[in-house]
BARO-943526 format. One record per residue (C-alpha): residue number from 0; residue in three letters; chain; x, y, z. Coordinates in nm, 4 decimals. Layout:
BEGIN
NUM; ALA; A; X; Y; Z .
...
% end
This chain:
BEGIN
0; MET; A; -0.9862; -6.4049; -0.6363 .
1; LEU; A; -1.2330; -6.1672; -0.8065 .
2; LYS; A; -1.3779; -6.2607; -1.1421 .
3; LYS; A; -1.3231; -6.0244; -1.4405 .
4; TRP; A; -1.6778; -5.8849; -1.4266 .
5; GLN; A; -1.6349; -5.8169; -1.0533 .
6; GLN; A; -1.3022; -5.6376; -1.1150 .
7; LYS; A; -1.4632; -5.4188; -1.3830 .
8; LEU; A; -1.7556; -5.3368; -1.1518 .
9; ALA; A; -1.5146; -5.2405; -0.8718 .
10; ILE; A; -1.3260; -5.0069; -1.1086 .
11; ILE; A; -1.6523; -4.8410; -1.2196 .
12; PHE; A; -1.7679; -4.7817; -0.8610 .
13; SER; A; -1.4232; -4.6465; -0.7637 .
14; THR; A; -1.4301; -4.4029; -1.0558 .
15; ILE; A; -1.7802; -4.2808; -0.9670 .
16; LEU; A; -1.6785; -4.2282; -0.6050 .
17; MET; A; -1.3673; -4.0325; -0.7048 .
18; LEU; A; -1.5590; -3.8049; -0.9450 .
19; SER; A; -1.8339; -3.7361; -0.6912 .
20; THR; A; -1.5746; -3.6427; -0.4306 .
21; LEU; A; -1.4056; -3.3994; -0.6686 .
22; ALA; A; -1.7402; -3.2452; -0.7622 .
23; MET; A; -1.8243; -3.1814; -0.3972 .
24; ALA; A; -1.4856; -3.0229; -0.3127 .
25; PRO; A; -1.4787; -2.6414; -0.3241 .
26; ILE; A; -1.2447; -2.4764; -0.5700 .
27; GLN; A; -0.9627; -2.3085; -0.3795 .
28; ALA; A; -0.8394; -1.9807; -0.5276 .
29; GLN; A; -0.5082; -2.0199; -0.3553 .
30; ALA; A; -0.1806; -1.8932; -0.4846 .
31; ALA; A; 0.1085; -2.1338; -0.4755 .
32; THR; A; 0.2782; -2.1188; -0.1384 .
33; VAL; A; 0.6163; -1.9599; -0.1935 .
34; SER; A; 0.9161; -1.9523; 0.0341 .
35; VAL; A; 1.0931; -1.6275; 0.1195 .
36; SER; A; 1.3653; -1.5541; 0.3728 .
37; ALA; A; 1.1875; -1.2427; 0.5011 .
38; LYS; A; 1.0359; -1.2462; 0.8498 .
39; SER; A; 0.7226; -1.0847; 0.7089 .
40; GLY; A; 0.5878; -0.9753; 0.3759 .
41; ILE; A; 0.2820; -0.8790; 0.1778 .
42; ALA; A; 0.1631; -0.8096; -0.1765 .
43; VAL; A; -0.1422; -0.5941; -0.2463 .
44; ASP; A; -0.3212; -0.4392; -0.5385 .
45; ALA; A; -0.2013; -0.0781; -0.5427 .
46; LYS; A; -0.5504; 0.0712; -0.5766 .
47; THR; A; -0.7822; -0.1549; -0.3773 .
48; GLY; A; -0.5480; -0.3011; -0.1173 .
49; GLN; A; -0.6630; -0.6541; -0.2002 .
50; ILE; A; -0.4112; -0.8904; -0.0408 .
51; LEU; A; -0.2439; -1.1275; -0.2852 .
52; TYR; A; 0.0351; -1.2637; -0.0662 .
53; ALA; A; 0.0960; -1.2508; 0.3083 .
54; LYS; A; 0.3455; -1.3800; 0.5627 .
55; ASN; A; 0.3218; -1.2514; 0.9210 .
56; SER; A; 0.1899; -0.9324; 0.7614 .
57; SER; A; 0.0290; -0.7950; 1.0802 .
58; LYS; A; 0.3402; -0.8248; 1.2981 .
59; ALA; A; 0.5041; -0.4896; 1.3784 .
60; LEU; A; 0.8779; -0.4903; 1.3040 .
61; PRO; A; 1.1488; -0.2265; 1.2527 .
62; ILE; A; 1.1159; -0.0599; 0.9112 .
63; ALA; A; 1.4395; 0.1432; 0.8926 .
64; SER; A; 1.4494; 0.3776; 0.5898 .
65; MET; A; 1.1115; 0.2640; 0.4569 .
66; SER; A; 0.9975; 0.5297; 0.7092 .
67; LYS; A; 1.0948; 0.7880; 0.4473 .
68; MET; A; 0.7832; 0.7030; 0.2419 .
69; LEU; A; 0.5608; 0.8514; 0.5134 .
70; SER; A; 0.7959; 1.1491; 0.5528 .
71; ILE; A; 0.7951; 1.2140; 0.1781 .
72; TYR; A; 0.4159; 1.1837; 0.1698 .
73; LEU; A; 0.3917; 1.4740; 0.4158 .
74; VAL; A; 0.6490; 1.6765; 0.2201 .
75; LEU; A; 0.4578; 1.6270; -0.1060 .
76; LYS; A; 0.1336; 1.7134; 0.0711 .
77; SER; A; 0.2862; 2.0431; 0.1865 .
78; ILE; A; 0.4139; 2.1158; -0.1638 .
79; HIS; A; 0.0705; 2.0540; -0.3143 .
80; GLU; A; -0.0859; 2.2792; -0.0494 .
81; GLY; A; 0.1667; 2.5555; -0.1204 .
82; LYS; A; 0.3326; 2.5398; 0.2231 .
83; LEU; A; 0.6622; 2.4277; 0.0683 .
84; LYS; A; 0.8018; 2.5082; -0.2751 .
85; TRP; A; 1.0428; 2.3015; -0.4830 .
86; ASN; A; 1.2987; 2.5827; -0.5167 .
87; GLN; A; 1.2668; 2.6952; -0.1546 .
88; ARG; A; 1.6047; 2.7162; 0.0192 .
89; VAL; A; 1.6404; 2.5102; 0.3378 .
90; HIS; A; 1.8759; 2.6041; 0.6189 .
91; ILE; A; 2.0555; 2.3268; 0.8076 .
92; ASN; A; 2.0993; 2.3281; 1.1859 .
93; ALA; A; 2.4089; 2.2002; 1.3642 .
94; ASN; A; 2.2404; 1.8724; 1.4667 .
95; ILE; A; 2.1461; 1.7873; 1.1075 .
96; GLU; A; 2.4961; 1.8780; 0.9882 .
97; LYS; A; 2.6447; 1.6388; 1.2460 .
98; ILE; A; 2.4152; 1.3545; 1.1370 .
99; SER; A; 2.5018; 1.4155; 0.7708 .
100; LYS; A; 2.8733; 1.3726; 0.8446 .
101; ASP; A; 2.8348; 1.0408; 1.0264 .
102; THR; A; 3.0178; 0.8040; 0.7916 .
103; GLU; A; 2.8338; 0.5034; 0.9368 .
104; LEU; A; 2.5050; 0.6354; 0.7959 .
105; THR; A; 2.3773; 0.6888; 0.4430 .
106; ASN; A; 2.3963; 1.0619; 0.3748 .
107; VAL; A; 2.4836; 1.3492; 0.1499 .
108; PRO; A; 2.7019; 1.6140; 0.3176 .
109; LEU; A; 2.5092; 1.9110; 0.4574 .
110; SER; A; 2.6510; 2.2293; 0.6057 .
111; THR; A; 2.5129; 2.5074; 0.8252 .
112; SER; A; 2.6937; 2.7549; 0.6023 .
113; ARG; A; 2.4924; 2.6591; 0.2928 .
114; THR; A; 2.1286; 2.6238; 0.1932 .
115; TYR; A; 1.9722; 2.3482; -0.0173 .
116; THR; A; 1.6597; 2.3377; -0.2284 .
117; VAL; A; 1.3616; 2.1278; -0.1260 .
118; ARG; A; 1.3985; 1.9451; -0.4564 .
119; ASP; A; 1.7623; 1.8503; -0.3901 .
120; LEU; A; 1.6839; 1.7212; -0.0406 .
121; TYR; A; 1.3764; 1.5369; -0.1707 .
122; LYS; A; 1.5753; 1.3538; -0.4403 .
123; ALA; A; 1.8534; 1.2708; -0.1952 .
124; SER; A; 1.5966; 1.1246; 0.0459 .
125; LEU; A; 1.4388; 0.8953; -0.2145 .
126; ILE; A; 1.7219; 0.7995; -0.4485 .
127; TYR; A; 2.0106; 0.7847; -0.2026 .
128; SER; A; 1.8110; 0.7351; 0.1192 .
129; ALA; A; 1.9969; 1.0292; 0.2739 .
130; ASN; A; 1.8973; 1.0388; 0.6406 .
131; ALA; A; 1.9931; 1.3949; 0.7331 .
132; ALA; A; 1.8310; 1.5240; 0.4131 .
133; VAL; A; 1.4861; 1.3878; 0.4963 .
134; MET; A; 1.5146; 1.5144; 0.8544 .
135; ALA; A; 1.6016; 1.8607; 0.7202 .
136; LEU; A; 1.2871; 1.8463; 0.5058 .
137; GLY; A; 1.0807; 1.7509; 0.8093 .
138; ILE; A; 1.2107; 2.0482; 1.0072 .
139; ALA; A; 1.1500; 2.2819; 0.7119 .
140; GLN; A; 0.7950; 2.1529; 0.6782 .
141; ALA; A; 0.6854; 2.1370; 1.0437 .
142; GLY; A; 0.9290; 2.3624; 1.2281 .
143; SER; A; 1.0998; 2.0917; 1.4346 .
144; SER; A; 1.1716; 1.7194; 1.4308 .
145; LYS; A; 0.9225; 1.6632; 1.7122 .
146; ALA; A; 0.6442; 1.8499; 1.5309 .
147; PHE; A; 0.7120; 1.6544; 1.2123 .
148; VAL; A; 0.6965; 1.3194; 1.3943 .
149; ASN; A; 0.3651; 1.4282; 1.5464 .
150; GLU; A; 0.2378; 1.4849; 1.1927 .
151; MET; A; 0.3658; 1.1417; 1.0896 .
152; ARG; A; 0.1793; 0.9824; 1.3781 .
153; ALA; A; -0.1397; 1.1737; 1.3016 .
154; GLN; A; -0.1289; 1.0804; 0.9324 .
155; ALA; A; -0.0760; 0.7136; 1.0152 .
156; LYS; A; -0.3831; 0.7181; 1.2407 .
157; LYS; A; -0.5909; 0.8769; 0.9619 .
158; TRP; A; -0.5098; 0.5737; 0.7510 .
159; GLY; A; -0.6167; 0.3363; 1.0277 .
160; ILE; A; -0.2618; 0.2447; 1.1319 .
161; THR; A; -0.2823; 0.2069; 1.5090 .
162; ASP; A; 0.0177; 0.0011; 1.6213 .
163; ALA; A; 0.2997; 0.1969; 1.4546 .
164; LYS; A; 0.5917; 0.3305; 1.6557 .
165; LEU; A; 0.7318; 0.6485; 1.5003 .
166; TYR; A; 1.0230; 0.8437; 1.6481 .
167; ASN; A; 1.1952; 1.0253; 1.3602 .
168; ALA; A; 1.1631; 1.1042; 0.9904 .
169; SER; A; 1.4524; 0.8877; 0.8709 .
170; GLY; A; 1.4088; 0.5486; 1.0374 .
171; LEU; A; 1.7396; 0.5666; 1.2262 .
172; THR; A; 1.7625; 0.4663; 1.5907 .
173; GLU; A; 1.7116; 0.7487; 1.8388 .
174; SER; A; 2.0785; 0.7320; 1.9420 .
175; GLU; A; 2.1805; 0.7916; 1.5797 .
176; VAL; A; 1.9767; 1.1120; 1.5451 .
177; GLY; A; 2.1230; 1.2636; 1.8614 .
178; LYS; A; 1.9576; 1.5880; 1.9689 .
179; GLU; A; 1.6844; 1.5452; 1.7064 .
180; ALA; A; 1.5461; 1.2441; 1.8971 .
181; TYR; A; 1.1826; 1.2556; 2.0036 .
182; PRO; A; 1.1477; 1.3557; 2.3732 .
183; ASN; A; 1.1549; 1.0789; 2.6356 .
184; THR; A; 1.2580; 0.7972; 2.4044 .
185; ALA; A; 1.5163; 0.5256; 2.4563 .
186; LYS; A; 1.8406; 0.5266; 2.2560 .
187; ASN; A; 1.7572; 0.1965; 2.0842 .
188; ASP; A; 1.4014; 0.2993; 1.9871 .
189; GLU; A; 1.3398; 0.2597; 1.6154 .
190; ASN; A; 1.0404; 0.3137; 1.3883 .
191; GLU; A; 0.8165; 0.0067; 1.3613 .
192; MET; A; 0.5197; -0.0955; 1.1492 .
193; SER; A; 0.3708; -0.4147; 1.0146 .
194; ALA; A; 0.4168; -0.5095; 0.6501 .
195; LYS; A; 0.0443; -0.4479; 0.6012 .
196; ASP; A; 0.0766; -0.0957; 0.7400 .
197; VAL; A; 0.3817; -0.0205; 0.5266 .
198; ALA; A; 0.1757; -0.1264; 0.2235 .
199; ILE; A; -0.0970; 0.1180; 0.3320 .
200; VAL; A; 0.1587; 0.3998; 0.3424 .
201; ALA; A; 0.2928; 0.3052; -0.0013 .
202; SER; A; -0.0583; 0.2744; -0.1482 .
203; ASN; A; -0.1565; 0.6214; -0.0288 .
204; LEU; A; 0.1709; 0.7699; -0.1514 .
205; LEU; A; 0.1114; 0.6301; -0.5013 .
206; LYS; A; -0.2574; 0.7183; -0.5009 .
207; ASP; A; -0.2205; 1.0803; -0.3901 .
208; TYR; A; 0.1209; 1.1645; -0.5363 .
209; PRO; A; 0.1984; 0.9276; -0.8268 .
210; GLU; A; 0.4676; 1.1694; -0.9447 .
211; VAL; A; 0.6924; 1.0173; -0.6770 .
212; LEU; A; 0.7658; 0.7365; -0.9261 .
213; LYS; A; 0.9448; 0.9818; -1.1555 .
214; THR; A; 1.2093; 1.0057; -0.8823 .
215; THR; A; 1.2097; 0.6519; -0.7398 .
216; LYS; A; 1.2699; 0.5006; -1.0850 .
217; GLN; A; 1.5941; 0.6946; -1.1271 .
218; THR; A; 1.9049; 0.4818; -1.0853 .
219; SER; A; 2.1348; 0.7788; -1.0253 .
220; ALA; A; 2.1385; 1.1564; -0.9870 .
221; TRP; A; 2.3620; 1.4381; -0.8727 .
222; PHE; A; 2.3250; 1.6152; -0.5409 .
223; ALA; A; 2.4381; 1.9789; -0.5289 .
224; LYS; A; 2.6081; 1.9434; -0.8657 .
225; GLY; A; 2.8688; 2.2087; -0.9348 .
226; THR; A; 2.9429; 2.2716; -0.5663 .
227; THR; A; 3.2036; 2.1353; -0.3258 .
228; ASP; A; 2.9225; 1.9233; -0.1732 .
229; ALA; A; 2.8481; 1.7486; -0.5048 .
230; VAL; A; 2.7701; 1.3758; -0.4741 .
231; LYS; A; 2.6886; 1.1259; -0.7500 .
232; MET; A; 2.3989; 0.9353; -0.5901 .
233; THR; A; 2.3236; 0.5751; -0.6894 .
234; THR; A; 1.9964; 0.4067; -0.5969 .
235; HIS; A; 1.9759; 0.1260; -0.3395 .
236; ASN; A; 1.6928; -0.0326; -0.5387 .
237; TYR; A; 1.8686; -0.3056; -0.7371 .
238; LEU; A; 1.5447; -0.4198; -0.9028 .
239; LEU; A; 1.5298; -0.1141; -1.1296 .
240; PRO; A; 1.6107; -0.1654; -1.4995 .
241; HIS; A; 1.9878; -0.1857; -1.5637 .
242; MET; A; 2.0572; -0.2642; -1.1974 .
243; ALA; A; 2.2067; -0.5890; -1.0615 .
244; ASP; A; 1.8814; -0.7659; -0.9645 .
245; TYR; A; 1.6566; -0.6444; -1.2462 .
246; LEU; A; 1.4052; -0.9116; -1.3454 .
247; LYS; A; 1.3217; -0.9132; -1.7167 .
248; GLY; A; 0.9546; -0.8392; -1.7787 .
249; TYR; A; 0.9082; -0.6778; -1.4384 .
250; ASN; A; 0.9811; -0.3073; -1.4781 .
251; VAL; A; 0.9944; -0.2119; -1.1121 .
252; ASP; A; 0.9810; 0.1681; -1.0676 .
253; GLY; A; 0.9907; 0.2095; -0.6886 .
254; LEU; A; 0.9744; 0.2428; -0.4012 .
255; LYS; A; 1.2027; 0.2335; -0.0958 .
256; SER; A; 1.4641; 0.0136; 0.0675 .
257; GLY; A; 1.5548; 0.0037; 0.4365 .
258; THR; A; 1.8401; -0.1483; 0.6346 .
259; SER; A; 1.9381; -0.1511; 0.9999 .
260; THR; A; 2.0777; -0.3983; 1.2518 .
261; LYS; A; 1.7310; -0.4774; 1.3923 .
262; ALA; A; 1.5325; -0.4347; 1.0703 .
263; MET; A; 1.7853; -0.6308; 0.8620 .
264; ALA; A; 1.7137; -0.5953; 0.4884 .
265; CYS; A; 1.3727; -0.4491; 0.3979 .
266; PHE; A; 1.2163; -0.3329; 0.0736 .
267; THR; A; 0.8899; -0.1882; -0.0499 .
268; GLY; A; 0.8593; -0.2450; -0.4228 .
269; THR; A; 0.6033; -0.1694; -0.6879 .
270; VAL; A; 0.5600; -0.2869; -1.0441 .
271; LYS; A; 0.2995; -0.2356; -1.3143 .
272; LYS; A; 0.2635; -0.5361; -1.5420 .
273; ASN; A; -0.0013; -0.5767; -1.8124 .
274; GLY; A; -0.1650; -0.2558; -1.6908 .
275; HIS; A; -0.2093; -0.3683; -1.3293 .
276; ARG; A; 0.0051; -0.2360; -1.0440 .
277; ILE; A; 0.0886; -0.4187; -0.7231 .
278; ILE; A; 0.2876; -0.3208; -0.4147 .
279; THR; A; 0.5109; -0.5641; -0.2275 .
280; VAL; A; 0.6764; -0.5356; 0.1132 .
281; VAL; A; 0.9424; -0.7626; 0.2617 .
282; MET; A; 1.0879; -0.7105; 0.6099 .
283; GLY; A; 1.3756; -0.8858; 0.7817 .
284; SER; A; 1.5192; -1.0597; 0.4751 .
285; SER; A; 1.8397; -1.2463; 0.5404 .
286; SER; A; 2.0834; -1.4815; 0.3681 .
287; LYS; A; 2.4565; -1.5100; 0.3067 .
288; ASN; A; 2.4145; -1.1981; 0.0964 .
289; GLU; A; 2.1705; -0.9977; 0.3058 .
290; GLY; A; 2.1699; -0.6961; 0.0752 .
291; ASN; A; 2.0280; -0.8991; -0.2144 .
292; ALA; A; 1.7924; -1.1247; -0.0180 .
293; ARG; A; 1.5216; -0.8593; -0.0043 .
294; PHE; A; 1.5276; -0.8325; -0.3828 .
295; THR; A; 1.5219; -1.2087; -0.4321 .
296; ASP; A; 1.2241; -1.2267; -0.1944 .
297; THR; A; 1.0514; -0.9448; -0.3811 .
298; GLN; A; 1.1068; -1.1160; -0.7159 .
299; THR; A; 0.9626; -1.4389; -0.5756 .
300; ILE; A; 0.6480; -1.2658; -0.4524 .
301; MET; A; 0.5956; -1.0615; -0.7689 .
302; LYS; A; 0.6290; -1.3698; -0.9902 .
303; ASP; A; 0.3921; -1.5611; -0.7616 .
304; VAL; A; 0.1226; -1.2952; -0.7972 .
305; TYR; A; 0.1419; -1.2516; -1.1735 .
306; ASN; A; 0.1835; -1.6242; -1.2440 .
307; ASN; A; -0.1000; -1.7484; -1.0225 .
308; PHE; A; -0.3594; -1.4707; -1.0266 .
309; LYS; A; -0.5513; -1.3006; -1.3037 .
310; PRO; A; -0.7013; -0.9508; -1.2879 .
311; VAL; A; -1.0704; -0.8939; -1.3523 .
312; SER; A; -1.1346; -0.5349; -1.4601 .
313; TYR; A; -1.4397; -0.3189; -1.3903 .
314; LYS; A; -1.5009; 0.0139; -1.5631 .
315; LYS; A; -1.5684; 0.3406; -1.3840 .
316; GLY; A; -1.9399; 0.3691; -1.3012 .
317; THR; A; -2.0003; -0.0066; -1.3049 .
318; ALA; A; -2.2969; -0.0961; -1.0844 .
319; LEU; A; -2.1928; -0.3883; -0.8711 .
320; LYS; A; -2.4330; -0.6718; -0.8106 .
321; GLN; A; -2.5452; -0.6846; -0.4444 .
322; ALA; A; -2.3999; -0.3382; -0.3774 .
323; SER; A; -2.5589; -0.1101; -0.6345 .
324; THR; A; -2.8769; 0.0235; -0.4734 .
325; PHE; A; -2.8964; 0.2700; -0.1838 .
326; LYS; A; -3.2140; 0.3710; -0.0041 .
327; VAL; A; -3.3183; 0.7373; -0.0027 .
328; PRO; A; -3.6296; 0.7348; 0.2221 .
329; GLU; A; -3.7042; 1.1061; 0.1861 .
330; GLY; A; -3.6159; 1.1364; -0.1829 .
331; LYS; A; -3.8507; 1.1869; -0.4784 .
332; THR; A; -3.7370; 0.8385; -0.5707 .
333; THR; A; -3.6680; 0.6171; -0.2698 .
334; THR; A; -3.3587; 0.4487; -0.4130 .
335; VAL; A; -3.0532; 0.5539; -0.6113 .
336; LYS; A; -2.8069; 0.3505; -0.8135 .
337; ALA; A; -2.4382; 0.3671; -0.7333 .
338; GLY; A; -2.1305; 0.2600; -0.9252 .
339; LEU; A; -1.7546; 0.2481; -0.8977 .
340; GLN; A; -1.5821; 0.5816; -0.8501 .
341; GLN; A; -1.2862; 0.4668; -1.0616 .
342; PRO; A; -1.1763; 0.1732; -1.2785 .
343; THR; A; -1.1057; -0.1234; -1.0532 .
344; THR; A; -0.9275; -0.4568; -1.0596 .
345; VAL; A; -1.0199; -0.7661; -0.8582 .
346; TRP; A; -0.7678; -1.0504; -0.8613 .
347; ILE; A; -0.8749; -1.4146; -0.8665 .
348; ALA; A; -0.6830; -1.7387; -0.9152 .
349; LYS; A; -0.6211; -1.8294; -1.2771 .
350; ASN; A; -0.8337; -2.1443; -1.2416 .
351; GLN; A; -1.1242; -1.9533; -1.0869 .
352; SER; A; -1.4451; -1.8220; -1.2421 .
353; THR; A; -1.5608; -1.4605; -1.2115 .
354; LYS; A; -1.8806; -1.6001; -1.0592 .
355; THR; A; -1.6894; -1.6432; -0.7335 .
356; ILE; A; -1.6619; -1.2622; -0.6968 .
357; SER; A; -1.9311; -1.1011; -0.4847 .
358; PHE; A; -1.9827; -0.7519; -0.3408 .
359; ARG; A; -2.1479; -0.6234; -0.0275 .
360; SER; A; -2.2158; -0.2744; 0.0997 .
361; LYS; A; -2.3220; -0.2129; 0.4598 .
362; GLN; A; -2.4674; 0.1236; 0.3657 .
363; ALA; A; -2.6952; -0.0362; 0.1075 .
364; GLU; A; -2.8389; -0.2600; 0.3779 .
365; SER; A; -2.8832; 0.0232; 0.6295 .
366; LYS; A; -3.2400; 0.0844; 0.7442 .
367; ALA; A; -3.1825; 0.4596; 0.7686 .
368; GLY; A; -3.0543; 0.4997; 0.4117 .
369; LEU; A; -2.9172; 0.8203; 0.2579 .
370; SER; A; -3.0360; 1.1692; 0.3454 .
371; ALA; A; -3.2013; 1.3627; 0.0613 .
372; PRO; A; -3.1095; 1.5556; -0.1440 .
373; VAL; A; -2.8412; 1.3346; -0.3001 .
374; LYS; A; -2.5991; 1.4728; -0.5591 .
375; LYS; A; -2.4778; 1.2872; -0.8656 .
376; GLY; A; -2.1277; 1.1545; -0.8014 .
377; GLN; A; -2.1734; 1.1729; -0.4240 .
378; LYS; A; -1.9698; 0.9241; -0.2207 .
379; VAL; A; -2.2149; 0.6895; -0.0553 .
380; GLY; A; -1.9941; 0.4205; 0.0904 .
381; LYS; A; -1.7632; 0.1370; 0.0026 .
382; ALA; A; -1.8291; -0.2084; -0.1339 .
383; THR; A; -1.6316; -0.4981; 0.0106 .
384; VAL; A; -1.5127; -0.7551; -0.2402 .
385; LYS; A; -1.5293; -1.1213; -0.1501 .
386; VAL; A; -1.3749; -1.3986; -0.3572 .
387; ALA; A; -1.5262; -1.7336; -0.2664 .
388; ASN; A; -1.2893; -1.9840; -0.1025 .
389; GLN; A; -0.9919; -1.7594; -0.1633 .
390; LYS; A; -0.6896; -1.8147; 0.0560 .
391; VAL; A; -0.3609; -1.6352; 0.0133 .
392; ASN; A; -0.0808; -1.8321; 0.1766 .
393; TYR; A; -0.3190; -1.9358; 0.4532 .
394; LEU; A; -0.4503; -1.5820; 0.5055 .
395; GLN; A; -0.8258; -1.6309; 0.5226 .
396; SER; A; -0.9331; -1.2811; 0.4179 .
397; SER; A; -0.8151; -1.1112; 0.1022 .
398; ASP; A; -1.0915; -0.8514; 0.0790 .
399; ALA; A; -1.0644; -0.5232; -0.1086 .
400; GLU; A; -1.2703; -0.2086; -0.0556 .
401; LEU; A; -1.4078; -0.0100; -0.3484 .
402; GLN; A; -1.5436; 0.3461; -0.3335 .
403; LEU; A; -1.9006; 0.3867; -0.4617 .
404; THR; A; -2.0625; 0.7069; -0.5933 .
405; THR; A; -2.4188; 0.7811; -0.7030 .
406; LYS; A; -2.5050; 0.7599; -1.0729 .
407; LYS; A; -2.7683; 1.0367; -1.0569 .
408; SER; A; -2.9058; 1.3024; -0.8236 .
409; VAL; A; -3.2197; 1.2632; -0.6118 .
410; GLU; A; -3.4158; 1.5635; -0.4887 .
411; LYS; A; -3.5965; 1.5658; -0.1571 .
412; ALA; A; -3.9663; 1.4770; -0.1750 .
413; ASN; A; -4.2159; 1.7414; -0.0629 .
414; LEU; A; -4.3654; 1.7362; 0.2860 .
415; LEU; A; -4.6983; 1.5864; 0.1734 .
416; VAL; A; -4.5296; 1.2916; 0.0000 .
417; ARG; A; -4.3072; 1.2247; 0.2999 .
418; PHE; A; -4.6069; 1.2436; 0.5342 .
419; TRP; A; -4.8060; 0.9997; 0.3187 .
420; ARG; A; -4.5118; 0.7544; 0.3123 .
421; SER; A; -4.4909; 0.7621; 0.6897 .
422; ILE; A; -4.8601; 0.6748; 0.7161 .
423; VAL; A; -4.8314; 0.3920; 0.4617 .
424; SER; A; -4.5294; 0.2502; 0.6404 .
425; VAL; A; -4.7370; 0.2031; 0.9587 .
426; PHE; A; -4.9724; -0.0269; 0.7745 .
% end
């Protein structure tokens, strides 16, 4: 049996060993692992794309009516470019009329004998998820369903989305769209994307056309009011204020639900809390009450992000350490400072220090550097954000990319100066 002084000594040594072990262990900026019924899901910062939650987020799955976000992006793009106008009247072909009268699908009634404004079809597509309405918009914008799908595919590739399968504007199966199906497709083909890619679509929609939220936050609206086709539309987004699954303190204002046999219950949501907006995506949610599972999953993810992470804000023009200087070999000055193009948020765990945030720019490390002259405010590359030891539900990388622009202009050095520099560089 140990004597008292030996027991005390053993306790002291045990304490020292425990403290030294804790000191050597890295701090993990890891959000609490949460459980959701969805097959896949993701949460990202709306501006930077920094990943804050992920579950099978790279796996391509059916997306059903979440497809309409990409379709609406192209419609808004055409409106901004003057190719479509809000009050423009849209004619309906016989195929679209037939789809609109399929009682198994979500629709507003459309007729070949009437015309509808772009605005009415747009609101029906977003608020009521009207399938024939968004397909009519696609035809009005591109000339045919096939041409519109080609534009959808091209836009997805521009955003770096390479594994998407896109067949129609609505997200229905090819059998459900009948003669508007894309050529040489199977009847059971259905639009597919990964949760990560859906988040990219949503991020670009909010970034380029934030006015979309004025429509997606509406809980109800009239379609073709005052006509025999009038329909009181009610949103399928039950997380909106005054709806069944509204979560107090989380004023969700978008974006798009989706449901099909293969896709099950899906939802892309967005919320701005304490001045910082995130986007969430859940795909393949299921439970005894499948319609609500997607909203329960979304609530779980949103609460996880805001409860376990804290935003670190950077002002526009901030020069980032390790990514602030760019070489200009032929300039009057051989370097130029760069800063953030816009205000930016980087999320870290609530128990983590800002010292764990680092930035790196490949362009800043390039031997070639920038070509002179350089204009003030010129885009010179992107800085990648790294948060030390950060894991998000076992996802190793949670990087964000930030656009950098020059803080001043740099004129090109004269020939004599450039010649002298070349000589000096040899020695």
